[in-house]
Wavefront OBJ file of the C-alpha trace (Angstrom):
o trace
v 14.883 -6.027 6.153
v 17.067 -8.665 4.644
v 18.947 -7.362 1.865
v 20.742 -9.701 -0.876
v 23.785 -7.787 -2.456
v 24.311 -9.253 -5.651
v 27.774 -9.514 -7.181
v 26.960 -10.835 -10.563
v 28.629 -11.024 -13.970
v 27.227 -8.977 -16.826
v 28.261 -8.920 -20.349
v 28.527 -5.301 -21.728
v 25.619 -4.923 -24.230
v 23.757 -8.138 -23.753
v 20.655 -6.919 -22.244
v 18.910 -10.646 -22.481
v 21.914 -12.114 -20.781
v 21.893 -9.468 -18.066
v 18.170 -9.946 -17.455
v 18.664 -14.044 -17.146
v 21.308 -12.993 -14.482
v 19.047 -10.874 -12.606
v 15.982 -13.302 -12.756
v 18.533 -16.321 -11.503
v 19.784 -13.980 -8.589
v 16.417 -12.677 -7.898
v 15.300 -16.058 -7.165
v 18.465 -17.299 -5.445
v 18.142 -14.476 -3.058
v 14.147 -14.873 -2.581
v 15.091 -18.587 -1.431
v 17.552 -16.972 1.098
v 14.818 -14.779 2.463
v 15.834 -11.430 1.122
v 13.228 -8.597 0.861
v 15.281 -7.112 -1.882
v 17.930 -7.940 -4.147
v 20.274 -5.101 -5.352
v 22.593 -5.186 -8.402
v 25.517 -2.950 -9.374
v 25.878 0.276 -11.313
v 24.438 0.033 -15.085
v 23.986 -3.694 -14.611
v 21.409 -3.932 -17.132
v 23.332 -3.064 -19.998
v 26.780 -3.532 -18.452
v 28.798 -0.448 -17.101
v 30.368 -0.137 -20.718
v 27.239 -0.825 -22.517
v 27.637 2.485 -24.462
v 29.957 3.113 -27.280
v 29.843 6.916 -26.925
v 28.038 7.481 -30.598
v 24.719 8.917 -29.782
v 22.653 6.874 -31.890
v 23.942 3.659 -30.924
v 23.660 4.694 -27.250
v 19.975 6.107 -27.711
v 19.138 2.488 -28.891
v 21.101 0.690 -25.921
v 19.350 2.881 -23.332
v 15.922 1.869 -22.195
v 12.725 3.839 -20.931
v 11.044 3.281 -17.744
v 7.827 2.606 -19.701
v 9.228 0.583 -22.324
v 9.523 -3.383 -22.818
v 12.718 -4.058 -21.569
v 12.004 -2.388 -18.035
v 8.828 -4.018 -18.009
v 10.649 -7.083 -17.782
v 12.480 -5.976 -14.901
v 9.081 -5.371 -13.048
v 8.064 -8.826 -14.034
v 11.097 -10.502 -12.365
v 10.265 -8.793 -9.289
v 6.567 -9.756 -9.489
v 7.387 -13.378 -10.507
v 10.010 -13.927 -7.989
v 8.386 -11.986 -5.144
v 11.219 -9.999 -4.133
v 11.831 -6.109 -4.597
v 14.728 -5.276 -7.260
v 17.276 -2.481 -7.066
v 19.466 -2.189 -10.171
v 21.608 0.388 -12.244
v 20.521 0.917 -15.721
v 21.344 3.304 -18.912
v 18.286 5.465 -19.305
v 16.776 7.412 -21.967
v 13.822 10.004 -21.473
v 13.174 11.924 -24.616
v 16.701 12.462 -26.464
v 18.494 12.592 -22.931
v 20.842 9.638 -21.749
v 21.435 8.989 -17.958
v 22.999 6.708 -15.726
v 20.211 5.676 -13.361
v 19.150 3.505 -10.749
v 15.466 1.949 -9.922
v 14.022 0.407 -6.897
v 11.037 -1.736 -8.106
v 8.481 -3.096 -5.572
v 5.990 -5.772 -6.105
v 6.288 -4.996 -9.993
v 6.268 -1.493 -9.817
v 8.698 1.178 -9.937
v 8.786 2.794 -6.687
v 11.913 5.164 -6.967
v 14.268 6.211 -9.763
v 17.538 8.285 -9.251
v 19.769 9.622 -11.634
v 23.787 9.974 -11.008
v 24.773 13.475 -10.298
v 28.491 13.096 -10.747
v 30.029 12.711 -14.513
v 32.293 9.894 -13.946
v 29.980 7.157 -15.547
v 30.595 9.015 -18.989
v 33.704 9.336 -21.480
v 32.714 13.163 -21.204
v 35.178 14.377 -23.888
v 33.352 12.218 -26.372
v 30.112 12.890 -25.170
v 27.471 16.019 -25.923
v 24.467 17.206 -24.409
v 22.389 14.333 -24.718
v 24.445 12.512 -21.978
v 23.489 14.200 -18.828
v 23.611 13.839 -14.824
v 20.641 13.978 -12.705
v 19.974 16.989 -10.106
v 18.158 15.421 -7.339
v 19.063 13.572 -4.460
v 15.674 13.046 -2.401
v 15.351 10.788 0.385
v 12.652 8.041 0.294
v 11.355 5.846 2.927
v 11.845 2.102 2.361
v 10.635 -0.778 4.741
v 10.878 1.899 7.653
v 14.317 3.139 6.871
v 15.048 6.650 5.562
v 17.150 5.968 2.428
v 18.979 7.091 -0.719
v 20.860 5.399 -3.588
v 23.726 7.281 -4.816
v 25.753 5.624 -7.729
v 29.532 5.216 -7.582
v 31.311 8.398 -7.529
v 28.593 10.563 -6.336
v 30.025 9.594 -2.551
v 33.194 10.740 -3.517
v 32.266 13.823 -5.742
v 29.472 15.493 -3.488
v 28.993 13.140 -0.656
v 27.422 16.073 1.534
v 24.335 15.841 -0.776
v 23.782 12.166 0.844
v 24.286 13.090 4.609
v 21.584 12.119 6.946
v 20.025 8.961 5.397
v 19.907 6.179 7.702
v 20.675 3.849 5.012
v 22.594 4.146 1.841
v 22.092 1.701 -1.057
v 25.315 2.007 -3.160
v 25.566 0.564 -6.770
v 29.242 0.907 -7.910
v 31.301 -0.104 -10.705
v 34.842 -0.347 -9.769
v 37.491 -2.409 -11.396
v 40.556 -2.342 -8.817
v 42.796 -5.338 -8.654
v 41.984 -7.744 -5.791
v 45.212 -6.906 -4.038
v 44.523 -3.070 -4.312
v 41.090 -3.377 -3.063
v 42.391 -5.753 -0.134
v 45.691 -3.670 0.803
v 43.811 -0.030 0.986
v 41.046 0.729 -1.133
v 38.409 -1.055 0.815
v 39.295 0.826 3.977
v 39.513 4.005 2.062
v 35.570 3.347 1.102
v 34.857 2.422 4.443
v 36.376 5.863 5.695
v 34.760 8.014 2.862
v 31.037 7.014 3.566
v 31.471 6.969 7.665
v 30.036 10.225 8.189
v 26.995 10.230 5.769
v 24.817 7.304 7.226
v 24.417 4.600 9.784
v 24.578 1.911 7.326
v 26.038 1.737 3.491
v 25.698 -1.223 1.572
v 28.013 -1.245 -1.527
v 27.353 -3.638 -4.297
v 29.645 -4.423 -7.267
v 29.432 -6.170 -10.580
v 32.011 -8.996 -12.100
v 33.009 -8.427 -15.977
v 35.220 -10.284 -18.164
v 35.789 -7.254 -20.707
v 37.419 -5.227 -19.168
v 38.002 -7.223 -15.958
v 36.131 -6.304 -12.963
v 36.162 -8.608 -9.952
v 32.809 -7.508 -8.318
v 32.669 -7.937 -4.584
v 29.796 -6.319 -1.873
v 30.413 -4.667 1.493
v 28.189 -3.625 4.521
v 29.978 -0.395 5.728
v 28.958 0.918 9.265
v 30.893 2.861 11.729
v 33.997 3.459 9.336
v 34.413 -0.162 9.230
v 33.767 -3.277 7.167
v 30.753 -5.068 8.826
v 30.611 -7.612 6.501
v 31.794 -8.544 3.045
v 31.680 -10.727 -0.109
v 35.283 -11.188 -1.565
v 36.232 -9.539 -4.654
v 36.248 -12.533 -7.388
v 33.267 -14.010 -5.685
v 30.140 -14.443 -8.044
v 27.160 -14.681 -5.170
v 25.241 -12.973 -2.721
v 25.828 -11.227 0.509
v 23.016 -11.147 2.906
v 22.942 -8.204 5.293
v 20.019 -8.006 7.911
v 19.197 -4.541 8.819
l 1 2 3 4 5 6 7 8 9 10 11 12 13 14 15 16 17 18 19 20 21 22 23 24 25 26 27 28 29 30 31 32 33 34 35 36 37 38 39 40 41 42 43 44 45 46 47 48 49 50 51 52 53 54 55 56 57 58 59 60 61 62 63 64 65 66 67 68 69 70 71 72 73 74 75 76 77 78 79 80 81 82 83 84 85 86 87 88 89 90 91 92 93 94 95 96 97 98 99 100 101 102 103 104 105 106 107 108 109 110 111 112 113 114 115 116 117 118 119 120 121 122 123 124 125 126 127 128 129 130 131 132 133 134 135 136 137 138 139 140 141 142 143 144 145 146 147 148 149 150 151 152 153 154 155 156 157 158 159 160 161 162 163 164 165 166 167 168 169 170 171 172 173 174 175 176 177 178 179 180 181 182 183 184 185 186 187 188 189 190 191 192 193 194 195 196 197 198 199 200 201 202 203 204 205 206 207 208 209 210 211 212 213 214 215 216 217 218 219 220 221 222 223 224 225 226 227 228 229 230 231 232 233 234 235 236 237
């Protein structure tokens, strides 16, 4: 399996721009020979796409059977590559931070973040919820899970035993913090959980976030795309 981890720049609240970014990176990844391109947590709307006012956030969130998600499916179908991305989801009147895997233009897997660090929980009510399930799935011969960001810190044991973890995150460490100690701390945190962990982070200008991608294996960084670089990290597993 050839995986393209996309360290791409989003704009908070600008779905059309972020969709264009996803199409651009999907085409780039396909040309590079990837089977799937993976984007960061909540990339579709931007990690700070919610403003923590329910009616506004309800409009920003998307359903998996709506027109915006149909555009994600079209990107996968048009470019001929599978696509995984984080997005802010609405089901009924409930909002989640979710991740979807689209294969050949169809939603194959959906996961909802189980840890609460995606939201300003002091400002939110019962409309903003976490998921409950962490069910493994098989993708291209690998037993996989796709935790989101703080899940592997708050409840890591629920993700033990998979062969491969796709790990979309949003972190805004400085480049110095990441290079001096955080990158190694992340490698150690996920070491007992799976053979391979693929972390993908996004870039943002408001607030500043520097992106970066890592392939963690055996408690070390097997390959990485440096923070501050907008590009793709190709991983062959």
